[in-house]
C-alpha positions in Angstrom: 83.5 85.3 81.7 84.4 81.9 83.5 84.5 81.3 87.2 87.5 80.9 89.6 88.1 79.9 93.1 90.9 80.6 95.4 91.5 79.8 98.9 94.9 80.0 101.1 95.5 78.3 104.3 98.4 79.5 106.5 100.3 77.1 108.8 103.1 79.1 110.0 105.7 79.6 107.3 104.0 77.1 105.2 100.8 78.0 103.0 98.4 75.6 101.2 96.9 77.4 98.1 93.5 75.8 96.8 92.2 76.9 93.5 90.0 75.4 90.6 93.3 74.3 88.9 94.2 72.1 91.9 96.4 72.4 95.0 99.6 74.1 95.3 102.0 75.2 98.4 104.6 77.4 99.4 107.2 78.0 102.1 108.8 81.0 103.3 108.0 84.5 104.9 107.3 87.9 103.3 110.9 88.5 102.3 111.6 85.2 100.6 109.2 82.4 99.3 109.5 79.3 97.4 106.1 78.1 95.7 104.9 75.1 93.8 101.8 76.0 91.9 98.8 73.8 91.2 100.1 73.0 87.6 103.6 71.9 88.7 105.8 75.3 88.4 108.2 76.3 90.9 109.0 79.8 91.7 111.4 81.6 93.8 110.3 85.3 95.2 112.4 87.9 96.8 110.8 91.0 98.2 112.9 93.9 99.3 111.9 97.0 101.3 110.9 99.8 99.1 108.6 97.8 96.8 111.6 96.1 95.0 110.9 92.4 94.1 112.3 89.7 92.2 110.9 86.6 90.8 112.6 83.4 89.1 110.7 80.3 87.9 112.6 77.3 88.7 110.8 74.7 86.7 108.5 74.4 83.8 104.8 72.9 84.1 104.5 69.3 84.5 101.1 69.1 82.7 100.9 70.0 78.9 
């Protein structure tokens, strides 16, 4: 099994995500969040009360 690392730093509605794969960031709150991952993917997350959630990938990875 390989090793992994993940650290998240909150700065108000902005979050900086550090991982073995690189640095990502996200903006938003608990109900609505836009994320840019370390590998370049962009996702939109919407969370509703009662456990309902929706996720849409807005762009594909920039690295291949």
